[in-house]
N, CA, C and O atoms as a CHARMM CRD file, in Angstrom:
* protein
*
  356
    1    1 UNK  N     22.35600  33.51000 -13.58700 PROA 1      0.00000
    2    1 UNK  CA    21.05000  33.22900 -13.04000 PROA 1      0.00000
    3    1 UNK  C     21.01500  31.75200 -12.63900 PROA 1      0.00000
    4    1 UNK  O     21.16200  30.87500 -13.49000 PROA 1      0.00000
    5    2 UNK  N     20.82400  31.48300 -11.37600 PROA 2      0.00000
    6    2 UNK  CA    20.82100  30.11000 -10.89000 PROA 2      0.00000
    7    2 UNK  C     19.41500  29.50800 -10.96800 PROA 2      0.00000
    8    2 UNK  O     18.44900  30.07700 -10.46000 PROA 2      0.00000
    9    3 UNK  N     19.32800  28.36600 -11.60400 PROA 3      0.00000
   10    3 UNK  CA    18.06300  27.63500 -11.67000 PROA 3      0.00000
   11    3 UNK  C     17.93900  26.78000 -10.42600 PROA 3      0.00000
   12    3 UNK  O     18.82300  25.97500 -10.13500 PROA 3      0.00000
   13    4 UNK  N     16.86000  26.94300  -9.69600 PROA 4      0.00000
   14    4 UNK  CA    16.64600  26.16300  -8.48100 PROA 4      0.00000
   15    4 UNK  C     16.10500  24.78600  -8.78000 PROA 4      0.00000
   16    4 UNK  O     16.51900  23.80300  -8.16500 PROA 4      0.00000
   17    5 UNK  N     15.18100  24.70700  -9.72100 PROA 5      0.00000
   18    5 UNK  CA    14.61200  23.42100 -10.09800 PROA 5      0.00000
   19    5 UNK  C     14.18700  23.50400 -11.56100 PROA 5      0.00000
   20    5 UNK  O     13.66000  24.51900 -12.01700 PROA 5      0.00000
   21    6 UNK  N     14.42800  22.41800 -12.27800 PROA 6      0.00000
   22    6 UNK  CA    14.06300  22.35800 -13.69400 PROA 6      0.00000
   23    6 UNK  C     13.39400  21.02100 -13.97100 PROA 6      0.00000
   24    6 UNK  O     13.77400  19.99500 -13.40600 PROA 6      0.00000
   25    7 UNK  N     12.39500  21.04300 -14.84500 PROA 7      0.00000
   26    7 UNK  CA    11.64900  19.84800 -15.21900 PROA 7      0.00000
   27    7 UNK  C     11.93200  19.54300 -16.68500 PROA 7      0.00000
   28    7 UNK  O     11.97700  20.44400 -17.52300 PROA 7      0.00000
   29    8 UNK  N     12.12200  18.26100 -16.98000 PROA 8      0.00000
   30    8 UNK  CA    12.50700  17.82700 -18.31900 PROA 8      0.00000
   31    8 UNK  C     11.52000  16.81800 -18.89100 PROA 8      0.00000
   32    8 UNK  O     10.87400  16.06400 -18.16400 PROA 8      0.00000
   33    9 UNK  N     11.42700  16.82900 -20.21800 PROA 9      0.00000
   34    9 UNK  CA    10.78700  15.73500 -20.93400 PROA 9      0.00000
   35    9 UNK  C     11.85200  15.16600 -21.87000 PROA 9      0.00000
   36    9 UNK  O     13.02100  15.53800 -21.76900 PROA 9      0.00000
   37   10 UNK  N     11.47200  14.29000 -22.76000 PROA 10     0.00000
   38   10 UNK  CA    12.45200  13.64400 -23.62900 PROA 10     0.00000
   39   10 UNK  C     13.21000  14.64600 -24.49800 PROA 10     0.00000
   40   10 UNK  O     14.34000  14.37100 -24.90200 PROA 10     0.00000
   41   11 UNK  N     12.61900  15.78900 -24.78900 PROA 11     0.00000
   42   11 UNK  CA    13.25300  16.78800 -25.64300 PROA 11     0.00000
   43   11 UNK  C     14.15400  17.75900 -24.88400 PROA 11     0.00000
   44   11 UNK  O     14.95800  18.45600 -25.50300 PROA 11     0.00000
   45   12 UNK  N     14.03800  17.81900 -23.57000 PROA 12     0.00000
   46   12 UNK  CA    14.86000  18.74100 -22.78800 PROA 12     0.00000
   47   12 UNK  C     14.05700  19.46700 -21.72400 PROA 12     0.00000
   48   12 UNK  O     12.99100  19.01100 -21.31000 PROA 12     0.00000
   49   13 UNK  N     14.58400  20.60500 -21.28600 PROA 13     0.00000
   50   13 UNK  CA    13.95700  21.38900 -20.21800 PROA 13     0.00000
   51   13 UNK  C     12.63600  21.99100 -20.70000 PROA 13     0.00000
   52   13 UNK  O     12.58000  22.63900 -21.74600 PROA 13     0.00000
   53   14 UNK  N     11.58300  21.76700 -19.92400 PROA 14     0.00000
   54   14 UNK  CA    10.27800  22.31600 -20.28900 PROA 14     0.00000
   55   14 UNK  C      9.78800  23.38400 -19.31900 PROA 14     0.00000
   56   14 UNK  O      8.87300  24.14200 -19.63900 PROA 14     0.00000
   57   15 UNK  N     10.39900  23.44700 -18.12400 PROA 15     0.00000
   58   15 UNK  CA     9.99500  24.45900 -17.14600 PROA 15     0.00000
   59   15 UNK  C     11.06500  24.56000 -16.07800 PROA 15     0.00000
   60   15 UNK  O     11.79800  23.60600 -15.81800 PROA 15     0.00000
   61   16 UNK  N     11.14600  25.73600 -15.45800 PROA 16     0.00000
   62   16 UNK  CA    12.12700  25.90500 -14.38800 PROA 16     0.00000
   63   16 UNK  C     11.73400  27.05400 -13.47200 PROA 16     0.00000
   64   16 UNK  O     10.87200  27.87000 -13.79700 PROA 16     0.00000
   65   17 UNK  N     12.38300  27.09200 -12.33300 PROA 17     0.00000
   66   17 UNK  CA    12.26600  28.20000 -11.39000 PROA 17     0.00000
   67   17 UNK  C     13.67800  28.76700 -11.25000 PROA 17     0.00000
   68   17 UNK  O     14.60500  28.05400 -10.86400 PROA 17     0.00000
   69   18 UNK  N     13.83300  30.05100 -11.56600 PROA 18     0.00000
   70   18 UNK  CA    15.15500  30.66600 -11.53500 PROA 18     0.00000
   71   18 UNK  C     15.03900  32.09300 -11.01100 PROA 18     0.00000
   72   18 UNK  O     14.01900  32.46600 -10.43200 PROA 18     0.00000
   73   19 UNK  N     16.08500  32.88900 -11.21600 PROA 19     0.00000
   74   19 UNK  CA    16.13300  34.24600 -10.67200 PROA 19     0.00000
   75   19 UNK  C     15.00300  35.13900 -11.15500 PROA 19     0.00000
   76   19 UNK  O     14.63600  36.09000 -10.46600 PROA 19     0.00000
   77   20 UNK  N     14.44200  34.85300 -12.33100 PROA 20     0.00000
   78   20 UNK  CA    13.29600  35.65700 -12.77800 PROA 20     0.00000
   79   20 UNK  C     12.14500  35.53700 -11.78700 PROA 20     0.00000
   80   20 UNK  O     11.31200  36.43700 -11.68200 PROA 20     0.00000
   81   21 UNK  N     12.10200  34.44200 -11.07400 PROA 21     0.00000
   82   21 UNK  CA    11.05600  34.23100 -10.07200 PROA 21     0.00000
   83   21 UNK  C     11.51900  34.69900  -8.68800 PROA 21     0.00000
   84   21 UNK  O     10.93100  35.62000  -8.12100 PROA 21     0.00000
   85   22 UNK  N     12.56700  34.07200  -8.14100 PROA 22     0.00000
   86   22 UNK  CA    12.92900  34.37000  -6.74800 PROA 22     0.00000
   87   22 UNK  C     13.46600  35.78300  -6.52900 PROA 22     0.00000
   88   22 UNK  O     13.50600  36.25400  -5.39300 PROA 22     0.00000
   89   23 UNK  N     13.88100  36.47000  -7.60400 PROA 23     0.00000
   90   23 UNK  CA    14.32300  37.86500  -7.49000 PROA 23     0.00000
   91   23 UNK  C     13.27200  38.85400  -7.98700 PROA 23     0.00000
   92   23 UNK  O     13.54500  40.05200  -8.07000 PROA 23     0.00000
   93   24 UNK  N     12.10700  38.38200  -8.31100 PROA 24     0.00000
   94   24 UNK  CA    11.06000  39.23200  -8.89900 PROA 24     0.00000
   95   24 UNK  C     10.57600  40.29900  -7.92900 PROA 24     0.00000
   96   24 UNK  O     10.58100  40.11300  -6.71300 PROA 24     0.00000
   97   25 UNK  N     10.15800  41.41700  -8.49800 PROA 25     0.00000
   98   25 UNK  CA     9.55500  42.48500  -7.69600 PROA 25     0.00000
   99   25 UNK  C      8.09800  42.71000  -8.07400 PROA 25     0.00000
  100   25 UNK  O      7.35300  43.34400  -7.32600 PROA 25     0.00000
  101   26 UNK  N      7.68800  42.19700  -9.22700 PROA 26     0.00000
  102   26 UNK  CA     6.27900  42.32600  -9.62500 PROA 26     0.00000
  103   26 UNK  C      5.47400  41.17100  -9.01600 PROA 26     0.00000
  104   26 UNK  O      6.05700  40.14500  -8.66600 PROA 26     0.00000
  105   27 UNK  N      4.17400  41.31400  -8.88300 PROA 27     0.00000
  106   27 UNK  CA     3.36900  40.29300  -8.20800 PROA 27     0.00000
  107   27 UNK  C      3.02700  39.06100  -9.04400 PROA 27     0.00000
  108   27 UNK  O      2.57200  38.06300  -8.48500 PROA 27     0.00000
  109   28 UNK  N      3.22900  39.09200 -10.35700 PROA 28     0.00000
  110   28 UNK  CA     2.81700  37.98500 -11.21500 PROA 28     0.00000
  111   28 UNK  C      3.87800  36.88400 -11.26800 PROA 28     0.00000
  112   28 UNK  O      5.06000  37.17000 -11.46300 PROA 28     0.00000
  113   29 UNK  N      3.46100  35.63400 -11.09400 PROA 29     0.00000
  114   29 UNK  CA     4.37800  34.50200 -11.20100 PROA 29     0.00000
  115   29 UNK  C      3.73900  33.43200 -12.07000 PROA 29     0.00000
  116   29 UNK  O      2.59000  33.05000 -11.85100 PROA 29     0.00000
  117   30 UNK  N      4.48700  32.95200 -13.05400 PROA 30     0.00000
  118   30 UNK  CA     3.97000  31.87200 -13.88900 PROA 30     0.00000
  119   30 UNK  C      4.99200  30.74200 -14.00600 PROA 30     0.00000
  120   30 UNK  O      5.00000  30.00900 -14.99500 PROA 30     0.00000
  121   31 UNK  N      5.84600  30.60200 -13.00600 PROA 31     0.00000
  122   31 UNK  CA     6.85800  29.54800 -13.06700 PROA 31     0.00000
  123   31 UNK  C      6.36800  28.29600 -12.33800 PROA 31     0.00000
  124   31 UNK  O      5.26000  28.27600 -11.80300 PROA 31     0.00000
  125   32 UNK  N      7.19200  27.26700 -12.32300 PROA 32     0.00000
  126   32 UNK  CA     6.75200  25.97400 -11.79700 PROA 32     0.00000
  127   32 UNK  C      6.55100  25.94400 -10.28800 PROA 32     0.00000
  128   32 UNK  O      5.90200  25.03200  -9.77600 PROA 32     0.00000
  129   33 UNK  N      7.09200  26.91900  -9.56800 PROA 33     0.00000
  130   33 UNK  CA     6.89400  26.92600  -8.11500 PROA 33     0.00000
  131   33 UNK  C      5.49000  27.39400  -7.74000 PROA 33     0.00000
  132   33 UNK  O      5.07800  27.29200  -6.58400 PROA 33     0.00000
  133   34 UNK  N      4.76800  27.90200  -8.71900 PROA 34     0.00000
  134   34 UNK  CA     3.39300  28.38100  -8.52000 PROA 34     0.00000
  135   34 UNK  C      3.31700  29.49400  -7.47900 PROA 34     0.00000
  136   34 UNK  O      2.34600  29.60700  -6.73100 PROA 34     0.00000
  137   35 UNK  N      4.38100  30.32400  -7.45000 PROA 35     0.00000
  138   35 UNK  CA     4.40500  31.48200  -6.56300 PROA 35     0.00000
  139   35 UNK  C      5.07800  31.26300  -5.22300 PROA 35     0.00000
  140   35 UNK  O      5.29300  32.23100  -4.49400 PROA 35     0.00000
  141   36 UNK  N      5.41600  30.04700  -4.87200 PROA 36     0.00000
  142   36 UNK  CA     6.00900  29.76500  -3.56200 PROA 36     0.00000
  143   36 UNK  C      7.37000  30.42700  -3.37600 PROA 36     0.00000
  144   36 UNK  O      7.71400  30.81000  -2.25800 PROA 36     0.00000
  145   37 UNK  N      8.15100  30.57000  -4.44700 PROA 37     0.00000
  146   37 UNK  CA     9.47600  31.18300  -4.36200 PROA 37     0.00000
  147   37 UNK  C      9.48200  32.62700  -4.84100 PROA 37     0.00000
  148   37 UNK  O     10.51300  33.29600  -4.76700 PROA 37     0.00000
  149   38 UNK  N      8.36800  33.10700  -5.32100 PROA 38     0.00000
  150   38 UNK  CA     8.29000  34.39700  -5.99500 PROA 38     0.00000
  151   38 UNK  C      8.68800  35.56000  -5.08600 PROA 38     0.00000
  152   38 UNK  O      8.04600  35.82600  -4.07000 PROA 38     0.00000
  153   39 UNK  N      9.77200  36.24800  -5.48300 PROA 39     0.00000
  154   39 UNK  CA    10.22600  37.42400  -4.74800 PROA 39     0.00000
  155   39 UNK  C     10.82800  37.13100  -3.38700 PROA 39     0.00000
  156   39 UNK  O     11.04200  38.05800  -2.60600 PROA 39     0.00000
  157   40 UNK  N     11.10600  35.88600  -3.08100 PROA 40     0.00000
  158   40 UNK  CA    11.58600  35.50100  -1.75300 PROA 40     0.00000
  159   40 UNK  C     13.09700  35.65200  -1.58600 PROA 40     0.00000
  160   40 UNK  O     13.60300  35.59400  -0.46500 PROA 40     0.00000
  161   41 UNK  N     13.82300  35.84500  -2.69200 PROA 41     0.00000
  162   41 UNK  CA    15.27700  35.88300  -2.61700 PROA 41     0.00000
  163   41 UNK  C     15.84000  34.47400  -2.75000 PROA 41     0.00000
  164   41 UNK  O     15.15000  33.48200  -2.51600 PROA 41     0.00000
  165   42 UNK  N     17.12100  34.41500  -3.13400 PROA 42     0.00000
  166   42 UNK  CA    17.72400  33.12100  -3.43000 PROA 42     0.00000
  167   42 UNK  C     17.73000  32.17000  -2.23400 PROA 42     0.00000
  168   42 UNK  O     17.33300  31.01300  -2.37200 PROA 42     0.00000
  169   43 UNK  N     18.16800  32.62800  -1.07900 PROA 43     0.00000
  170   43 UNK  CA    18.32400  31.71900   0.07500 PROA 43     0.00000
  171   43 UNK  C     17.00300  31.07500   0.48200 PROA 43     0.00000
  172   43 UNK  O     16.93700  29.85800   0.65400 PROA 43     0.00000
  173   44 UNK  N     15.95900  31.87400   0.63600 PROA 44     0.00000
  174   44 UNK  CA    14.65600  31.33300   1.04500 PROA 44     0.00000
  175   44 UNK  C     14.08700  30.41900  -0.02900 PROA 44     0.00000
  176   44 UNK  O     13.51900  29.37000   0.27600 PROA 44     0.00000
  177   45 UNK  N     14.24100  30.82100  -1.29000 PROA 45     0.00000
  178   45 UNK  CA    13.71900  30.01000  -2.39400 PROA 45     0.00000
  179   45 UNK  C     14.47800  28.69100  -2.50900 PROA 45     0.00000
  180   45 UNK  O     13.87100  27.65200  -2.76600 PROA 45     0.00000
  181   46 UNK  N     15.80600  28.72100  -2.32200 PROA 46     0.00000
  182   46 UNK  CA    16.60100  27.49400  -2.38500 PROA 46     0.00000
  183   46 UNK  C     16.21700  26.54000  -1.25900 PROA 46     0.00000
  184   46 UNK  O     16.13100  25.33100  -1.47500 PROA 46     0.00000
  185   47 UNK  N     15.98900  27.06500  -0.07500 PROA 47     0.00000
  186   47 UNK  CA    15.57900  26.21600   1.04700 PROA 47     0.00000
  187   47 UNK  C     14.21400  25.59300   0.77000 PROA 47     0.00000
  188   47 UNK  O     14.02300  24.39700   0.99000 PROA 47     0.00000
  189   48 UNK  N     13.27000  26.39000   0.29300 PROA 48     0.00000
  190   48 UNK  CA    11.94900  25.85600  -0.01700 PROA 48     0.00000
  191   48 UNK  C     12.03400  24.77700  -1.08900 PROA 48     0.00000
  192   48 UNK  O     11.40500  23.72600  -0.96400 PROA 48     0.00000
  193   49 UNK  N     12.80300  25.02900  -2.13400 PROA 49     0.00000
  194   49 UNK  CA    12.92900  24.07100  -3.22200 PROA 49     0.00000
  195   49 UNK  C     13.59600  22.78400  -2.74900 PROA 49     0.00000
  196   49 UNK  O     13.22400  21.69200  -3.18000 PROA 49     0.00000
  197   50 UNK  N     14.57200  22.91200  -1.86900 PROA 50     0.00000
  198   50 UNK  CA    15.25100  21.72700  -1.35000 PROA 50     0.00000
  199   50 UNK  C     14.31500  20.84300  -0.54500 PROA 50     0.00000
  200   50 UNK  O     14.43800  19.61800  -0.57100 PROA 50     0.00000
  201   51 UNK  N     13.38400  21.45100   0.16500 PROA 51     0.00000
  202   51 UNK  CA    12.48000  20.66500   0.99800 PROA 51     0.00000
  203   51 UNK  C     11.20000  20.26100   0.27900 PROA 51     0.00000
  204   51 UNK  O     10.56100  19.27700   0.65300 PROA 51     0.00000
  205   52 UNK  N     10.82300  21.01300  -0.75100 PROA 52     0.00000
  206   52 UNK  CA     9.54000  20.74600  -1.42000 PROA 52     0.00000
  207   52 UNK  C      9.67700  20.46300  -2.91200 PROA 52     0.00000
  208   52 UNK  O      8.67900  20.49800  -3.63200 PROA 52     0.00000
  209   53 UNK  N     10.87300  20.18800  -3.38600 PROA 53     0.00000
  210   53 UNK  CA    11.09500  19.98400  -4.81600 PROA 53     0.00000
  211   53 UNK  C     10.21900  18.92100  -5.43000 PROA 53     0.00000
  212   53 UNK  O      9.63900  19.12500  -6.49700 PROA 53     0.00000
  213   54 UNK  N     10.11800  17.79200  -4.76900 PROA 54     0.00000
  214   54 UNK  CA     9.30000  16.70200  -5.30500 PROA 54     0.00000
  215   54 UNK  C      7.83300  17.12200  -5.39800 PROA 54     0.00000
  216   54 UNK  O      7.15400  16.79000  -6.37000 PROA 54     0.00000
  217   55 UNK  N      7.35000  17.83600  -4.41100 PROA 55     0.00000
  218   55 UNK  CA     5.95800  18.31200  -4.43100 PROA 55     0.00000
  219   55 UNK  C      5.73300  19.31800  -5.55700 PROA 55     0.00000
  220   55 UNK  O      4.67800  19.32000  -6.19100 PROA 55     0.00000
  221   56 UNK  N      6.73100  20.17500  -5.80300 PROA 56     0.00000
  222   56 UNK  CA     6.63100  21.14100  -6.90000 PROA 56     0.00000
  223   56 UNK  C      6.47400  20.40400  -8.22500 PROA 56     0.00000
  224   56 UNK  O      5.62800  20.75400  -9.04700 PROA 56     0.00000
  225   57 UNK  N      7.30100  19.37700  -8.42000 PROA 57     0.00000
  226   57 UNK  CA     7.25500  18.60800  -9.66800 PROA 57     0.00000
  227   57 UNK  C      5.92400  17.87500  -9.79800 PROA 57     0.00000
  228   57 UNK  O      5.31400  17.88900 -10.86700 PROA 57     0.00000
  229   58 UNK  N      5.47000  17.23800  -8.72900 PROA 58     0.00000
  230   58 UNK  CA     4.20300  16.50100  -8.77900 PROA 58     0.00000
  231   58 UNK  C      3.03500  17.42800  -9.09400 PROA 58     0.00000
  232   58 UNK  O      2.16100  17.06700  -9.88200 PROA 58     0.00000
  233   59 UNK  N      3.00600  18.61200  -8.49500 PROA 59     0.00000
  234   59 UNK  CA     1.92400  19.56900  -8.75400 PROA 59     0.00000
  235   59 UNK  C      1.97500  20.05800 -10.20400 PROA 59     0.00000
  236   59 UNK  O      0.94100  20.19000 -10.85700 PROA 59     0.00000
  237   60 UNK  N      3.18700  20.32500 -10.69900 PROA 60     0.00000
  238   60 UNK  CA     3.32400  20.77000 -12.08800 PROA 60     0.00000
  239   60 UNK  C      2.83800  19.68900 -13.04600 PROA 60     0.00000
  240   60 UNK  O      2.10100  19.97900 -13.98800 PROA 60     0.00000
  241   61 UNK  N      3.24300  18.45500 -12.81200 PROA 61     0.00000
  242   61 UNK  CA     2.83300  17.34600 -13.67800 PROA 61     0.00000
  243   61 UNK  C      1.31300  17.15400 -13.63600 PROA 61     0.00000
  244   61 UNK  O      0.69000  16.88600 -14.66300 PROA 61     0.00000
  245   62 UNK  N      0.72800  17.29200 -12.45600 PROA 62     0.00000
  246   62 UNK  CA    -0.72500  17.13900 -12.32100 PROA 62     0.00000
  247   62 UNK  C     -1.46500  18.25300 -13.05800 PROA 62     0.00000
  248   62 UNK  O     -2.49300  18.00900 -13.69100 PROA 62     0.00000
  249   63 UNK  N     -0.93600  19.48500 -12.97400 PROA 63     0.00000
  250   63 UNK  CA    -1.56600  20.62400 -13.63800 PROA 63     0.00000
  251   63 UNK  C     -1.35100  20.61100 -15.14700 PROA 63     0.00000
  252   63 UNK  O     -2.05600  21.30600 -15.87900 PROA 63     0.00000
  253   64 UNK  N     -0.39000  19.83000 -15.61400 PROA 64     0.00000
  254   64 UNK  CA    -0.05100  19.78100 -17.03800 PROA 64     0.00000
  255   64 UNK  C      0.01100  18.33800 -17.52000 PROA 64     0.00000
  256   64 UNK  O      1.07400  17.87700 -17.93400 PROA 64     0.00000
  257   65 UNK  N     -1.10300  17.61800 -17.47400 PROA 65     0.00000
  258   65 UNK  CA    -1.08400  16.19200 -17.82100 PROA 65     0.00000
  259   65 UNK  C     -0.71600  15.91200 -19.27500 PROA 65     0.00000
  260   65 UNK  O     -0.32900  14.79400 -19.61500 PROA 65     0.00000
  261   66 UNK  N     -0.83600  16.92600 -20.13500 PROA 66     0.00000
  262   66 UNK  CA    -0.47500  16.75900 -21.54300 PROA 66     0.00000
  263   66 UNK  C      1.04000  16.69100 -21.75000 PROA 66     0.00000
  264   66 UNK  O      1.50100  16.27300 -22.81200 PROA 66     0.00000
  265   67 UNK  N      1.81300  17.09900 -20.74400 PROA 67     0.00000
  266   67 UNK  CA     3.26900  17.04200 -20.84200 PROA 67     0.00000
  267   67 UNK  C      3.76400  15.70600 -20.30600 PROA 67     0.00000
  268   67 UNK  O      3.16200  15.13200 -19.39800 PROA 67     0.00000
  269   68 UNK  N      4.83500  15.22700 -20.85700 PROA 68     0.00000
  270   68 UNK  CA     5.41400  13.96700 -20.41500 PROA 68     0.00000
  271   68 UNK  C      6.64500  14.26600 -19.56800 PROA 68     0.00000
  272   68 UNK  O      7.77500  14.20000 -20.05200 PROA 68     0.00000
  273   69 UNK  N      6.41500  14.59600 -18.30000 PROA 69     0.00000
  274   69 UNK  CA     7.51700  14.90200 -17.38900 PROA 69     0.00000
  275   69 UNK  C      8.29200  13.61800 -17.13400 PROA 69     0.00000
  276   69 UNK  O      7.73400  12.62700 -16.66400 PROA 69     0.00000
  277   70 UNK  N      9.58900  13.64600 -17.45000 PROA 70     0.00000
  278   70 UNK  CA    10.40100  12.43900 -17.27700 PROA 70     0.00000
  279   70 UNK  C     11.40200  12.55600 -16.14800 PROA 70     0.00000
  280   70 UNK  O     11.79600  11.53700 -15.58000 PROA 70     0.00000
  281   71 UNK  N     11.83300  13.76900 -15.79600 PROA 71     0.00000
  282   71 UNK  CA    12.81100  13.92200 -14.72900 PROA 71     0.00000
  283   71 UNK  C     12.86500  15.36800 -14.27200 PROA 71     0.00000
  284   71 UNK  O     12.25500  16.25100 -14.87500 PROA 71     0.00000
  285   72 UNK  N     13.60600  15.59300 -13.19700 PROA 72     0.00000
  286   72 UNK  CA    13.83900  16.94400 -12.72100 PROA 72     0.00000
  287   72 UNK  C     15.15400  16.97800 -11.97400 PROA 72     0.00000
  288   72 UNK  O     15.64700  15.94900 -11.51000 PROA 72     0.00000
  289   73 UNK  N     15.72400  18.18100 -11.85900 PROA 73     0.00000
  290   73 UNK  CA    16.96700  18.37800 -11.12300 PROA 73     0.00000
  291   73 UNK  C     16.84100  19.63500 -10.29100 PROA 73     0.00000
  292   73 UNK  O     16.23000  20.61800 -10.70900 PROA 73     0.00000
  293   74 UNK  N     17.43000  19.58900  -9.10500 PROA 74     0.00000
  294   74 UNK  CA    17.55700  20.78700  -8.29300 PROA 74     0.00000
  295   74 UNK  C     18.97900  21.29400  -8.44400 PROA 74     0.00000
  296   74 UNK  O     19.80700  20.65200  -9.09000 PROA 74     0.00000
  297   75 UNK  N     19.26000  22.42400  -7.86200 PROA 75     0.00000
  298   75 UNK  CA    20.58700  23.02900  -7.92200 PROA 75     0.00000
  299   75 UNK  C     21.57900  22.13700  -7.19400 PROA 75     0.00000
  300   75 UNK  O     21.71600  22.23800  -5.97500 PROA 75     0.00000
  301   76 UNK  N     22.26300  21.27600  -7.90800 PROA 76     0.00000
  302   76 UNK  CA    23.17100  20.29500  -7.32700 PROA 76     0.00000
  303   76 UNK  C     24.29700  20.87800  -6.51100 PROA 76     0.00000
  304   76 UNK  O     24.81200  20.21700  -5.60900 PROA 76     0.00000
  305   77 UNK  N     24.69100  22.09700  -6.80600 PROA 77     0.00000
  306   77 UNK  CA    25.78200  22.70500  -6.05300 PROA 77     0.00000
  307   77 UNK  C     25.36700  22.96900  -4.61000 PROA 77     0.00000
  308   77 UNK  O     26.22800  23.11400  -3.74200 PROA 77     0.00000
  309   78 UNK  N     24.11000  23.03000  -4.34600 PROA 78     0.00000
  310   78 UNK  CA    23.62700  23.37200  -3.00900 PROA 78     0.00000
  311   78 UNK  C     23.03700  22.17300  -2.26300 PROA 78     0.00000
  312   78 UNK  O     22.49400  22.34200  -1.17200 PROA 78     0.00000
  313   79 UNK  N     23.12900  20.99400  -2.81600 PROA 79     0.00000
  314   79 UNK  CA    22.50600  19.84300  -2.17900 PROA 79     0.00000
  315   79 UNK  C     23.32100  19.33900  -0.99500 PROA 79     0.00000
  316   79 UNK  O     24.54500  19.22600  -1.06600 PROA 79     0.00000
  317   80 UNK  N     22.62900  19.04400   0.08000 PROA 80     0.00000
  318   80 UNK  CA    23.27600  18.38200   1.20300 PROA 80     0.00000
  319   80 UNK  C     22.92900  16.89100   1.13700 PROA 80     0.00000
  320   80 UNK  O     22.25900  16.46200   0.19800 PROA 80     0.00000
  321   81 UNK  N     23.36500  16.10600   2.10100 PROA 81     0.00000
  322   81 UNK  CA    23.16000  14.65700   2.05300 PROA 81     0.00000
  323   81 UNK  C     21.67700  14.29600   1.97600 PROA 81     0.00000
  324   81 UNK  O     21.31000  13.39400   1.22300 PROA 81     0.00000
  325   82 UNK  N     20.83000  14.96700   2.72300 PROA 82     0.00000
  326   82 UNK  CA    19.40400  14.67100   2.70300 PROA 82     0.00000
  327   82 UNK  C     18.80500  15.00500   1.34400 PROA 82     0.00000
  328   82 UNK  O     17.97400  14.25800   0.82800 PROA 82     0.00000
  329   83 UNK  N     19.22400  16.12500   0.76500 PROA 83     0.00000
  330   83 UNK  CA    18.71600  16.50200  -0.55400 PROA 83     0.00000
  331   83 UNK  C     19.17000  15.51700  -1.61500 PROA 83     0.00000
  332   83 UNK  O     18.39000  15.17500  -2.50300 PROA 83     0.00000
  333   84 UNK  N     20.41500  15.04900  -1.54700 PROA 84     0.00000
  334   84 UNK  CA    20.89000  14.07000  -2.52400 PROA 84     0.00000
  335   84 UNK  C     20.09700  12.78200  -2.41400 PROA 84     0.00000
  336   84 UNK  O     19.87300  12.09600  -3.41100 PROA 84     0.00000
  337   85 UNK  N     19.66800  12.45100  -1.19000 PROA 85     0.00000
  338   85 UNK  CA    18.84300  11.25200  -0.99900 PROA 85     0.00000
  339   85 UNK  C     17.48300  11.44500  -1.68400 PROA 85     0.00000
  340   85 UNK  O     16.95300  10.51700  -2.29400 PROA 85     0.00000
  341   86 UNK  N     16.93100  12.64500  -1.57900 PROA 86     0.00000
  342   86 UNK  CA    15.63800  12.94400  -2.17900 PROA 86     0.00000
  343   86 UNK  C     15.74300  13.16700  -3.67700 PROA 86     0.00000
  344   86 UNK  O     14.85100  12.77800  -4.43200 PROA 86     0.00000
  345   87 UNK  N     16.83900  13.79600  -4.11200 PROA 87     0.00000
  346   87 UNK  CA    17.02300  14.19100  -5.49900 PROA 87     0.00000
  347   87 UNK  C     18.35500  13.65800  -6.01600 PROA 87     0.00000
  348   87 UNK  O     19.29900  14.43600  -6.15000 PROA 87     0.00000
  349   88 UNK  N     18.46900  12.37900  -6.30800 PROA 88     0.00000
  350   88 UNK  CA    19.74200  11.83800  -6.77800 PROA 88     0.00000
  351   88 UNK  C     20.16600  12.47100  -8.09800 PROA 88     0.00000
  352   88 UNK  O     19.32500  12.83700  -8.91900 PROA 88     0.00000
  353   89 UNK  N     21.49800  12.60000  -8.29800 PROA 89     0.00000
  354   89 UNK  CA    21.98000  13.23300  -9.53700 PROA 89     0.00000
  355   89 UNK  C     21.66900  12.41300 -10.76700 PROA 89     0.00000
  356   89 UNK  O     22.01100  12.81400 -11.87900 PROA 89     0.00000
């Protein structure tokens, strides 16, 4: 199961978007993409995450101010030069 984007605090991973979301067939989504990748398939979800990853993280942090979001990572195996500029390893 490939994780497209994961959010971390000092203790580790606190949220992610993975195959449970982008491969879903049911209508309910409770992952960090807020439904944007839900049921879209890996390719479409990976493209969306690559272009909107920072916005996904900012929205999650805003909706969960009690959490101390410290960092995030996208699927590094799929990053191109522009994505690496936006999401450094």
